[in-house]
C-alpha positions as CSV (number, residue, x, y, z in Angstrom):
1,M,332.5,143.1,131.6
2,F,330.6,146.1,132.5
3,G,328.3,147.4,135.3
4,C,326.0,150.6,135.7
5,L,325.2,152.3,139.4
6,V,322.5,154.6,139.5
7,A,322.3,156.2,143.4
8,G,319.7,154.6,145.5
9,R,319.2,151.3,142.8
10,L,320.7,148.4,142.6
11,V,324.0,148.0,140.6
12,Q,323.1,146.8,137.1
13,T,325.5,144.2,135.7
14,D,323.1,142.9,132.8
15,A,324.1,145.3,129.9
16,A,322.5,144.1,126.6
17,Q,325.2,142.8,124.3
18,V,323.6,144.5,121.0
19,A,326.6,143.6,118.7
20,S,330.6,142.1,119.3
21,D,331.4,145.4,120.9
22,K,328.3,147.4,122.0
23,F,326.8,146.5,125.2
24,V,323.7,148.8,126.5
25,F,321.9,149.2,129.9
26,N,318.6,150.6,130.3
27,L,317.9,153.4,132.8
28,P,314.0,153.2,134.2
29,D,312.5,156.5,134.8
30,Y,315.6,157.9,133.9
31,E,313.9,162.0,134.3
32,S,314.9,161.5,138.3
33,V,318.4,160.5,137.9
34,N,321.4,163.2,138.1
35,H,324.2,160.6,138.2
36,V,325.2,157.6,136.5
37,V,328.7,155.7,137.0
38,V,329.9,152.8,134.9
39,F,332.6,150.5,135.6
40,M,334.3,147.9,134.3
41,L,333.9,145.0,137.0
42,G,337.6,143.7,136.7
43,T,336.8,140.1,135.8
44,V,337.7,141.0,131.9
45,P,340.0,144.0,130.9
46,F,339.4,145.7,128.0
47,P,342.3,144.4,124.8
48,A,345.3,146.2,124.8
49,G,344.9,149.9,123.4
50,M,341.1,149.6,123.8
51,G,339.0,151.4,125.7
52,G,334.6,151.9,126.3
53,A,333.3,155.2,124.7
54,V,330.0,156.0,127.2
55,Y,327.1,157.4,125.8
56,F,324.1,158.1,127.0
57,S,320.8,157.9,125.2
58,F,316.9,158.9,126.0
59,P,313.8,159.2,123.7
60,D,313.1,162.2,121.7
61,P,309.9,163.6,122.5
62,A,309.5,165.1,119.0
63,S,310.4,161.6,117.2
64,G,310.1,159.2,119.7
65,G,313.4,158.2,118.7
66,P,317.2,158.1,120.5
67,V,319.3,160.4,121.2
68,W,322.7,159.4,121.5
69,Q,325.3,161.2,123.6
70,L,328.8,160.9,124.6
71,L,329.8,161.3,128.0
72,G,333.3,160.1,128.2
73,F,334.8,156.9,128.7
74,I,336.7,154.4,130.7
75,A,339.8,152.2,130.0
76,N,341.6,150.0,132.1
77,D,343.6,152.6,133.5
78,K,340.5,154.4,134.1
79,P,337.9,151.5,135.2
80,S,335.3,153.7,136.2
81,A,333.8,157.4,135.7
82,I,330.9,159.7,136.7
83,F,328.9,161.2,134.4
84,K,326.0,164.2,135.2
85,I,323.4,162.9,132.5
86,S,320.0,165.8,134.4
87,G,320.0,168.2,132.3
88,L,321.2,166.8,129.1
89,T,317.7,166.4,127.5
90,A,317.4,169.8,127.3
91,A,318.8,172.6,124.7
92,Q,321.9,170.0,124.0
93,D,323.6,168.5,121.0
94,R,320.6,166.6,119.5
95,G,323.4,163.6,119.1
96,G,325.2,163.5,116.0
97,A,327.8,160.0,115.5
98,H,327.5,157.3,117.1
99,P,327.9,153.8,117.1
100,F,324.4,152.3,118.3
101,G,322.4,152.6,115.1
102,C,318.7,152.3,115.4
103,V,318.8,150.4,119.3
104,A,315.8,151.6,121.0
105,S,314.3,152.0,124.6
106,A,311.6,149.6,125.4
107,A,309.5,152.3,127.0
108,P,308.8,156.1,126.7
109,S,310.6,156.8,130.4
110,V,313.6,154.3,129.7
111,A,316.9,155.9,128.6
112,Q,320.5,153.8,128.0
113,V,323.4,154.0,128.9
114,G,326.0,152.2,126.3
115,V,329.7,151.0,126.0
116,S,331.4,151.0,122.8
117,V,334.3,149.1,123.0
118,E,336.9,151.5,120.6
119,P,340.7,152.1,120.2
120,L,342.1,154.4,122.7
121,E,343.7,156.7,120.3
122,Q,340.2,157.4,118.8
123,L,338.4,157.7,122.2
124,A,341.2,160.6,123.1
125,Q,340.4,162.9,120.1
126,Q,336.3,162.5,120.9
127,T,334.5,165.4,122.8
128,P,331.9,164.4,125.0
129,V,328.8,166.0,125.4
130,S,329.4,169.3,127.5
131,G,327.8,169.5,131.4
132,A,328.3,165.6,131.4
133,A,331.8,165.9,133.0
134,A,331.6,164.3,136.7
135,S,333.1,167.0,139.3
136,T,336.8,167.7,139.3
137,A,339.4,168.4,142.0
138,D,339.2,172.5,140.8
139,T,336.0,171.9,141.7
140,L,336.2,170.4,145.0
141,R,338.4,172.9,145.9
142,L,336.6,175.6,144.8
143,F,334.3,173.8,147.1
144,T,336.1,173.6,150.2
145,Q,337.1,177.0,150.1
146,K,333.4,178.5,149.9
147,M,332.6,175.9,152.9
148,L,335.5,177.4,154.9
149,D,334.7,181.2,153.8
150,S,331.2,179.8,155.1
151,L,332.6,178.6,158.3
152,Y,335.0,181.0,159.2
153,N,332.8,183.7,158.7
154,F,330.0,182.2,160.9
155,A,332.1,181.4,163.9
156,S,333.6,184.6,163.8
157,S,330.2,185.9,163.5
158,F,330.0,184.8,167.2
159,A,333.5,186.7,168.2
160,V,333.2,188.7,171.3
161,T,336.2,189.6,173.3
162,Q,337.7,189.0,177.2
163,A,335.7,191.6,178.5
164,Q,332.4,191.2,176.2
165,M,332.2,187.4,177.9
166,T,330.0,186.5,180.9
167,L,330.4,183.5,182.5
168,N,328.2,180.7,181.6
169,P,329.5,176.8,182.7
170,N,327.5,175.3,180.1
171,E,329.4,176.9,177.2
172,T,332.5,176.6,175.9
173,F,334.7,178.5,173.9
174,V,336.8,178.4,171.1
175,P,339.6,181.1,170.7
176,S,338.9,182.0,167.1
177,S,342.8,182.1,166.2
178,C,342.1,177.9,166.3
179,I,339.6,178.3,164.1
180,L,341.7,180.8,161.9
181,K,344.5,178.4,161.8
182,W,342.7,175.0,161.2
183,Y,341.2,177.3,158.2
184,E,345.0,178.2,156.9
185,N,346.3,174.7,157.5
186,F,343.2,173.2,155.6
187,Q,343.6,175.8,152.9
188,R,347.3,174.5,152.8
189,R,347.3,170.4,152.4
190,M,344.2,171.2,149.6
191,S,346.5,173.4,147.9
192,Q,349.1,170.7,147.8
193,N,347.0,167.2,147.4
194,P,343.0,167.8,146.8
195,N,342.3,164.0,148.0
196,F,344.5,164.3,151.7
197,W,341.0,164.3,153.2
198,K,340.6,160.8,151.7
199,N,343.8,159.3,153.9
């Protein structure tokens, strides 16, 4: 029913079912993992009114036991999600209520991602651990704004007047007004639809 993906690794679809409504993926060498994608395979939907709470577990260096943290959830209308797991082991809430009990990982360098099938209204009331949320449209918009500013400032630093230009048949010149027009166009389209560039 579920899959798990880490960049540079094969897709995992072999979740261990630890209870009728709980599934766990092992993540070997989790210290080198920044993000994890959890998704539905599309073969079996959640029952009506249900979704999957996604948890991350790492071995606690002090006790050796697992520390579970809520990352977020997936559902029929949100069949996949990206979560940032790097840095969650340091200075984070050391767990709390979670549905996985004492499911222990196979080795100290193995973390786990768990999916617990729960009612959607219960999922809506849960608060994921801070820092686990994937990039939002606001973050994308901010990145794009900084990138546009950087490009415009970089290109403008080479600006010369026509009087200062020296003829060079191997050089192509682009008027800075063209870059400014593109810059303003891109900003306008980004403010209307942050995902326009995907089309």
